[in-house]
C-alpha positions as CSV (number, residue, x, y, z in Angstrom):
1,X,-39.5,-106.2,40.8
2,X,-40.6,-102.6,40.4
3,X,-38.6,-100.1,38.5
4,X,-38.3,-96.7,40.1
5,X,-39.4,-93.9,37.8
6,X,-36.7,-91.6,36.5
7,X,-36.5,-88.2,38.1
8,X,-38.3,-85.7,35.8
9,X,-36.3,-82.7,34.5
10,X,-36.7,-79.7,36.8
11,X,-36.0,-76.0,36.2
12,X,-34.3,-74.0,39.0
13,X,-34.3,-70.2,39.1
14,X,-31.4,-67.8,39.7
15,X,-31.8,-67.6,43.6
16,X,-31.5,-71.4,43.8
17,X,-28.6,-71.5,41.3
18,X,-26.8,-68.8,43.4
19,X,-27.3,-70.9,46.5
20,X,-26.1,-74.1,44.9
21,X,-22.9,-72.9,43.3
22,X,-21.9,-70.2,45.8
23,X,-21.2,-67.7,43.0
24,X,-22.6,-64.2,42.5
25,X,-25.2,-63.3,39.9
26,X,-22.7,-61.2,37.9
27,X,-20.2,-64.1,37.8
28,X,-22.8,-66.5,36.6
29,X,-24.0,-64.2,33.8
30,X,-20.5,-63.4,32.7
31,X,-19.4,-67.1,32.7
32,X,-22.6,-68.0,30.9
33,X,-21.8,-65.5,28.2
34,X,-18.2,-66.8,27.9
35,X,-19.4,-70.5,27.7
36,X,-18.0,-71.4,31.1
37,X,-21.4,-71.9,32.8
38,X,-24.5,-73.7,31.5
39,X,-26.9,-71.7,29.3
40,X,-30.1,-70.5,30.9
41,X,-33.5,-71.2,29.4
42,X,-35.6,-68.1,28.9
43,X,-39.2,-68.8,29.9
44,X,-40.1,-65.1,29.3
45,X,-38.1,-61.9,28.7
46,X,-37.6,-61.5,32.4
47,X,-37.4,-65.1,33.6
48,X,-34.3,-67.2,33.3
49,X,-34.1,-70.8,34.6
50,X,-31.6,-73.6,34.3
51,X,-32.1,-77.4,34.1
52,X,-31.1,-78.7,37.5
53,X,-29.2,-81.6,35.8
54,X,-27.1,-79.1,33.9
55,X,-26.1,-77.3,37.1
56,X,-25.4,-80.6,38.9
57,X,-23.2,-81.8,35.9
58,X,-21.3,-78.5,35.9
59,X,-20.6,-78.8,39.6
60,X,-19.4,-82.3,39.3
61,X,-17.2,-81.4,36.3
62,X,-15.6,-78.5,38.3
63,X,-15.0,-81.0,41.2
64,X,-13.4,-83.5,38.8
65,X,-11.2,-80.8,37.2
66,X,-10.0,-79.7,40.7
67,X,-9.3,-83.2,41.9
68,X,-7.4,-84.2,38.8
69,X,-4.9,-81.3,39.0
């Protein structure tokens, strides 16, 4: 029996985050500063990325919160 390798961590940039979560850049940055959105990783002074798994977990958490209300 062969074990399938775990999916390696992957960074996604702002355009991909915008597409995935259907929010605007300003909202994402505001919510991030308020602790309501995952923190970005700064690869350089001008490049922000997020772990794909953090964004997916945030989306699933939002879905769970909505369905439990």
